[in-house]
ChimeraX commands (.cxc) that place a marker at each C-alpha (Angstrom):
marker #1 position -24.50,7.40,-41.46 radius 0.5
marker #1 position -23.51,10.77,-40.01 radius 0.5
marker #1 position -22.97,13.73,-42.25 radius 0.5
marker #1 position -19.36,14.73,-42.98 radius 0.5
marker #1 position -19.70,17.75,-40.69 radius 0.5
marker #1 position -20.73,15.53,-37.76 radius 0.5
marker #1 position -18.18,12.76,-38.38 radius 0.5
marker #1 position -15.23,14.79,-37.10 radius 0.5
marker #1 position -17.19,15.85,-34.04 radius 0.5
marker #1 position -18.34,12.26,-33.38 radius 0.5
marker #1 position -14.78,10.99,-33.76 radius 0.5
marker #1 position -13.55,13.55,-31.22 radius 0.5
marker #1 position -16.36,12.63,-28.84 radius 0.5
marker #1 position -15.50,8.95,-29.23 radius 0.5
marker #1 position -11.82,9.65,-28.46 radius 0.5
marker #1 position -12.75,11.68,-25.37 radius 0.5
marker #1 position -15.05,8.90,-24.14 radius 0.5
marker #1 position -12.31,6.32,-24.65 radius 0.5
marker #1 position -9.79,8.51,-22.83 radius 0.5
marker #1 position -12.22,9.08,-19.95 radius 0.5
marker #1 position -12.85,5.32,-19.65 radius 0.5
marker #1 position -9.11,4.57,-19.61 radius 0.5
marker #1 position -8.58,7.16,-16.87 radius 0.5
marker #1 position -11.48,5.73,-14.86 radius 0.5
marker #1 position -10.06,2.21,-15.13 radius 0.5
marker #1 position -6.65,3.51,-14.07 radius 0.5
marker #1 position -8.20,5.18,-11.01 radius 0.5
marker #1 position -10.15,2.03,-10.15 radius 0.5
marker #1 position -6.97,-0.04,-10.30 radius 0.5
marker #1 position -5.25,2.43,-7.99 radius 0.5
marker #1 position -8.11,2.22,-5.50 radius 0.5
marker #1 position -8.32,-1.57,-5.50 radius 0.5
marker #1 position -5.36,-3.37,-7.03 radius 0.5
marker #1 position -6.45,-6.16,-9.33 radius 0.5
marker #1 position -3.91,-8.46,-7.65 radius 0.5
marker #1 position -6.16,-8.55,-4.57 radius 0.5
marker #1 position -9.13,-9.77,-6.59 radius 0.5
marker #1 position -7.15,-11.99,-8.95 radius 0.5
marker #1 position -4.83,-13.73,-6.46 radius 0.5
marker #1 position -5.96,-12.86,-2.93 radius 0.5
marker #1 position -4.29,-10.86,-0.17 radius 0.5
marker #1 position -1.42,-13.21,0.66 radius 0.5
marker #1 position -0.29,-13.72,-2.93 radius 0.5
marker #1 position -0.66,-9.99,-3.64 radius 0.5
marker #1 position 1.51,-9.10,-0.62 radius 0.5
marker #1 position 4.10,-11.75,-1.43 radius 0.5
marker #1 position 4.31,-10.42,-4.99 radius 0.5
marker #1 position 4.49,-6.82,-3.79 radius 0.5
marker #1 position 7.37,-7.64,-1.42 radius 0.5
marker #1 position 9.18,-9.72,-4.05 radius 0.5
marker #1 position 8.81,-6.96,-6.67 radius 0.5
marker #1 position 10.08,-4.41,-4.14 radius 0.5
marker #1 position 13.21,-6.48,-3.51 radius 0.5
marker #1 position 13.94,-6.90,-7.22 radius 0.5
marker #1 position 13.27,-3.24,-7.98 radius 0.5
marker #1 position 15.34,-1.79,-5.13 radius 0.5
marker #1 position 18.01,-4.40,-4.45 radius 0.5
marker #1 position 16.94,-4.39,-0.79 radius 0.5
marker #1 position 16.62,-7.88,0.70 radius 0.5
marker #1 position 12.88,-8.22,1.31 radius 0.5
marker #1 position 11.04,-11.10,2.95 radius 0.5
marker #1 position 7.36,-11.78,3.54 radius 0.5
marker #1 position 6.02,-14.12,6.21 radius 0.5
marker #1 position 2.47,-15.08,7.09 radius 0.5
marker #1 position 1.58,-16.61,10.44 radius 0.5
marker #1 position -1.68,-18.47,11.06 radius 0.5
marker #1 position -4.68,-19.20,8.86 radius 0.5
marker #1 position -6.16,-16.27,6.96 radius 0.5
marker #1 position -9.56,-15.28,8.36 radius 0.5
marker #1 position -12.37,-13.78,6.31 radius 0.5
marker #1 position -11.39,-10.15,5.76 radius 0.5
marker #1 position -13.53,-7.42,4.26 radius 0.5
marker #1 position -12.42,-5.76,1.03 radius 0.5
marker #1 position -11.62,-2.63,3.06 radius 0.5
marker #1 position -9.45,-4.55,5.52 radius 0.5
marker #1 position -7.53,-6.23,2.71 radius 0.5
marker #1 position -7.03,-2.91,0.96 radius 0.5
marker #1 position -5.72,-1.23,4.12 radius 0.5
marker #1 position -3.23,-4.05,4.71 radius 0.5
marker #1 position -2.11,-3.85,1.07 radius 0.5
marker #1 position -1.82,-0.05,1.00 radius 0.5
marker #1 position -0.03,0.24,4.36 radius 0.5
marker #1 position 2.48,-2.32,3.08 radius 0.5
marker #1 position 2.84,-0.43,-0.20 radius 0.5
marker #1 position 3.35,2.96,1.46 radius 0.5
marker #1 position 5.79,1.51,3.99 radius 0.5
marker #1 position 7.87,-0.11,1.25 radius 0.5
marker #1 position 7.85,3.12,-0.76 radius 0.5
marker #1 position 9.06,5.04,2.30 radius 0.5
marker #1 position 11.78,2.47,2.93 radius 0.5
marker #1 position 13.00,2.70,-0.67 radius 0.5
marker #1 position 13.04,6.50,-0.66 radius 0.5
marker #1 position 14.19,7.41,2.83 radius 0.5
marker #1 position 15.62,4.58,4.94 radius 0.5
marker #1 position 18.91,3.50,3.44 radius 0.5
marker #1 position 17.89,-0.02,4.49 radius 0.5
marker #1 position 19.60,-3.20,3.35 radius 0.5
marker #1 position 16.83,-5.47,4.59 radius 0.5
marker #1 position 13.08,-5.36,5.21 radius 0.5
marker #1 position 10.78,-7.93,6.76 radius 0.5
marker #1 position 7.03,-7.89,6.22 radius 0.5
marker #1 position 5.19,-10.10,8.71 radius 0.5
marker #1 position 1.44,-10.63,8.71 radius 0.5
marker #1 position 0.09,-12.55,11.68 radius 0.5
marker #1 position -3.43,-13.88,12.05 radius 0.5
marker #1 position -2.73,-15.47,15.44 radius 0.5
marker #1 position -5.17,-13.81,17.86 radius 0.5
marker #1 position -5.07,-10.19,16.79 radius 0.5
marker #1 position -4.28,-9.36,13.16 radius 0.5
marker #1 position -0.88,-7.65,13.07 radius 0.5
marker #1 position 1.00,-6.39,10.02 radius 0.5
marker #1 position 4.59,-5.49,10.92 radius 0.5
marker #1 position 7.04,-3.97,8.44 radius 0.5
marker #1 position 10.57,-3.67,9.84 radius 0.5
marker #1 position 13.67,-2.26,8.16 radius 0.5
marker #1 position 17.30,-1.96,9.22 radius 0.5
marker #1 position 17.66,1.55,7.84 radius 0.5
marker #1 position 18.88,4.68,9.55 radius 0.5
marker #1 position 15.53,5.42,11.21 radius 0.5
marker #1 position 14.33,8.88,12.18 radius 0.5
marker #1 position 13.50,11.01,15.17 radius 0.5
marker #1 position 9.88,10.55,16.22 radius 0.5
marker #1 position 8.45,14.05,16.45 radius 0.5
marker #1 position 4.88,15.29,16.02 radius 0.5
marker #1 position 5.88,17.21,12.89 radius 0.5
marker #1 position 7.62,14.19,11.36 radius 0.5
marker #1 position 4.76,11.74,11.95 radius 0.5
marker #1 position 2.14,14.13,10.56 radius 0.5
marker #1 position 4.04,15.10,7.40 radius 0.5
marker #1 position 2.60,13.86,4.13 radius 0.5
marker #1 position 4.43,13.29,0.89 radius 0.5
marker #1 position 2.89,14.39,-2.31 radius 0.5
marker #1 position 1.30,11.47,-4.11 radius 0.5
marker #1 position 1.43,9.09,-1.16 radius 0.5
marker #1 position -0.39,8.28,1.99 radius 0.5
marker #1 position 2.30,9.46,4.34 radius 0.5
marker #1 position 2.41,8.27,7.92 radius 0.5
marker #1 position -0.72,10.14,8.99 radius 0.5
marker #1 position -2.60,8.83,5.96 radius 0.5
marker #1 position -1.73,5.27,6.96 radius 0.5
marker #1 position -3.04,6.02,10.47 radius 0.5
marker #1 position -6.28,7.39,9.04 radius 0.5
marker #1 position -6.78,4.29,6.90 radius 0.5
marker #1 position -6.19,2.07,9.94 radius 0.5
marker #1 position -8.80,3.98,11.94 radius 0.5
marker #1 position -11.37,3.59,9.16 radius 0.5
marker #1 position -11.34,-0.18,9.66 radius 0.5
marker #1 position -11.13,-0.04,13.45 radius 0.5
marker #1 position -7.40,-0.66,13.48 radius 0.5
marker #1 position -4.44,1.15,14.97 radius 0.5
marker #1 position -1.09,2.10,13.45 radius 0.5
marker #1 position 2.09,2.44,15.50 radius 0.5
marker #1 position 5.44,3.68,14.27 radius 0.5
marker #1 position 8.64,2.81,16.09 radius 0.5
marker #1 position 11.84,4.49,14.97 radius 0.5
marker #1 position 14.96,6.15,16.24 radius 0.5
marker #1 position 18.07,7.43,14.48 radius 0.5
marker #1 position 20.37,4.50,13.71 radius 0.5
marker #1 position 17.76,1.95,14.82 radius 0.5
marker #1 position 15.64,1.35,11.74 radius 0.5
marker #1 position 11.87,1.67,11.61 radius 0.5
marker #1 position 8.91,-0.58,12.33 radius 0.5
marker #1 position 5.40,0.13,11.10 radius 0.5
marker #1 position 2.79,-1.91,12.94 radius 0.5
marker #1 position -0.86,-2.14,11.90 radius 0.5
marker #1 position -3.07,-3.87,14.45 radius 0.5
marker #1 position -6.62,-4.93,13.66 radius 0.5
marker #1 position -9.40,-6.72,15.60 radius 0.5
marker #1 position -9.18,-10.22,17.00 radius 0.5
marker #1 position -9.63,-13.21,14.70 radius 0.5
marker link #1:1,2 radius 0.2
marker link #1:2,3 radius 0.2
marker link #1:3,4 radius 0.2
marker link #1:4,5 radius 0.2
marker link #1:5,6 radius 0.2
marker link #1:6,7 radius 0.2
marker link #1:7,8 radius 0.2
marker link #1:8,9 radius 0.2
marker link #1:9,10 radius 0.2
marker link #1:10,11 radius 0.2
marker link #1:11,12 radius 0.2
marker link #1:12,13 radius 0.2
marker link #1:13,14 radius 0.2
marker link #1:14,15 radius 0.2
marker link #1:15,16 radius 0.2
marker link #1:16,17 radius 0.2
marker link #1:17,18 radius 0.2
marker link #1:18,19 radius 0.2
marker link #1:19,20 radius 0.2
marker link #1:20,21 radius 0.2
marker link #1:21,22 radius 0.2
marker link #1:22,23 radius 0.2
marker link #1:23,24 radius 0.2
marker link #1:24,25 radius 0.2
marker link #1:25,26 radius 0.2
marker link #1:26,27 radius 0.2
marker link #1:27,28 radius 0.2
marker link #1:28,29 radius 0.2
marker link #1:29,30 radius 0.2
marker link #1:30,31 radius 0.2
marker link #1:31,32 radius 0.2
marker link #1:32,33 radius 0.2
marker link #1:33,34 radius 0.2
marker link #1:34,35 radius 0.2
marker link #1:35,36 radius 0.2
marker link #1:36,37 radius 0.2
marker link #1:37,38 radius 0.2
marker link #1:38,39 radius 0.2
marker link #1:39,40 radius 0.2
marker link #1:40,41 radius 0.2
marker link #1:41,42 radius 0.2
marker link #1:42,43 radius 0.2
marker link #1:43,44 radius 0.2
marker link #1:44,45 radius 0.2
marker link #1:45,46 radius 0.2
marker link #1:46,47 radius 0.2
marker link #1:47,48 radius 0.2
marker link #1:48,49 radius 0.2
marker link #1:49,50 radius 0.2
marker link #1:50,51 radius 0.2
marker link #1:51,52 radius 0.2
marker link #1:52,53 radius 0.2
marker link #1:53,54 radius 0.2
marker link #1:54,55 radius 0.2
marker link #1:55,56 radius 0.2
marker link #1:56,57 radius 0.2
marker link #1:57,58 radius 0.2
marker link #1:58,59 radius 0.2
marker link #1:59,60 radius 0.2
marker link #1:60,61 radius 0.2
marker link #1:61,62 radius 0.2
marker link #1:62,63 radius 0.2
marker link #1:63,64 radius 0.2
marker link #1:64,65 radius 0.2
marker link #1:65,66 radius 0.2
marker link #1:66,67 radius 0.2
marker link #1:67,68 radius 0.2
marker link #1:68,69 radius 0.2
marker link #1:69,70 radius 0.2
marker link #1:70,71 radius 0.2
marker link #1:71,72 radius 0.2
marker link #1:72,73 radius 0.2
marker link #1:73,74 radius 0.2
marker link #1:74,75 radius 0.2
marker link #1:75,76 radius 0.2
marker link #1:76,77 radius 0.2
marker link #1:77,78 radius 0.2
marker link #1:78,79 radius 0.2
marker link #1:79,80 radius 0.2
marker link #1:80,81 radius 0.2
marker link #1:81,82 radius 0.2
marker link #1:82,83 radius 0.2
marker link #1:83,84 radius 0.2
marker link #1:84,85 radius 0.2
marker link #1:85,86 radius 0.2
marker link #1:86,87 radius 0.2
marker link #1:87,88 radius 0.2
marker link #1:88,89 radius 0.2
marker link #1:89,90 radius 0.2
marker link #1:90,91 radius 0.2
marker link #1:91,92 radius 0.2
marker link #1:92,93 radius 0.2
marker link #1:93,94 radius 0.2
marker link #1:94,95 radius 0.2
marker link #1:95,96 radius 0.2
marker link #1:96,97 radius 0.2
marker link #1:97,98 radius 0.2
marker link #1:98,99 radius 0.2
marker link #1:99,100 radius 0.2
marker link #1:100,101 radius 0.2
marker link #1:101,102 radius 0.2
marker link #1:102,103 radius 0.2
marker link #1:103,104 radius 0.2
marker link #1:104,105 radius 0.2
marker link #1:105,106 radius 0.2
marker link #1:106,107 radius 0.2
marker link #1:107,108 radius 0.2
marker link #1:108,109 radius 0.2
marker link #1:109,110 radius 0.2
marker link #1:110,111 radius 0.2
marker link #1:111,112 radius 0.2
marker link #1:112,113 radius 0.2
marker link #1:113,114 radius 0.2
marker link #1:114,115 radius 0.2
marker link #1:115,116 radius 0.2
marker link #1:116,117 radius 0.2
marker link #1:117,118 radius 0.2
marker link #1:118,119 radius 0.2
marker link #1:119,120 radius 0.2
marker link #1:120,121 radius 0.2
marker link #1:121,122 radius 0.2
marker link #1:122,123 radius 0.2
marker link #1:123,124 radius 0.2
marker link #1:124,125 radius 0.2
marker link #1:125,126 radius 0.2
marker link #1:126,127 radius 0.2
marker link #1:127,128 radius 0.2
marker link #1:128,129 radius 0.2
marker link #1:129,130 radius 0.2
marker link #1:130,131 radius 0.2
marker link #1:131,132 radius 0.2
marker link #1:132,133 radius 0.2
marker link #1:133,134 radius 0.2
marker link #1:134,135 radius 0.2
marker link #1:135,136 radius 0.2
marker link #1:136,137 radius 0.2
marker link #1:137,138 radius 0.2
marker link #1:138,139 radius 0.2
marker link #1:139,140 radius 0.2
marker link #1:140,141 radius 0.2
marker link #1:141,142 radius 0.2
marker link #1:142,143 radius 0.2
marker link #1:143,144 radius 0.2
marker link #1:144,145 radius 0.2
marker link #1:145,146 radius 0.2
marker link #1:146,147 radius 0.2
marker link #1:147,148 radius 0.2
marker link #1:148,149 radius 0.2
marker link #1:149,150 radius 0.2
marker link #1:150,151 radius 0.2
marker link #1:151,152 radius 0.2
marker link #1:152,153 radius 0.2
marker link #1:153,154 radius 0.2
marker link #1:154,155 radius 0.2
marker link #1:155,156 radius 0.2
marker link #1:156,157 radius 0.2
marker link #1:157,158 radius 0.2
marker link #1:158,159 radius 0.2
marker link #1:159,160 radius 0.2
marker link #1:160,161 radius 0.2
marker link #1:161,162 radius 0.2
marker link #1:162,163 radius 0.2
marker link #1:163,164 radius 0.2
marker link #1:164,165 radius 0.2
marker link #1:165,166 radius 0.2
marker link #1:166,167 radius 0.2
marker link #1:167,168 radius 0.2
marker link #1:168,169 radius 0.2
marker link #1:169,170 radius 0.2
view
């Protein structure tokens, strides 16, 4: 029912609204992956690790130990994102042939991501450096702290790297 002069303007407004909604949905998916809601933490991690192996050619294995306790959305997201960032770092920097992702719910919750790559020297500058577009090591530490957890990084040249996220007792 709009006049011809308004139709073009309304069409442009409609396109901008649609674009804004698509961008918002994209951001929401980045903040909380739908796989967590659709399939749960364990299935989402198993899929993430499997996809990583197929995409990179690096042998990747996921293991869960113990029954899964009730975890908050924030705790699940931190576990998922620390795994994601660790795998991204392994693919880009490690030269690894194998990675193991272990999530234990026996006593204390521990996520351990270990690779057999070339490792790196643990220096203050290295652990605090952030990559553009990613969490970086310090970003993973900050996320761990937000849920009352702790992140440790173990690495040495020629020895591979282990990222270990520890959370409260179950």
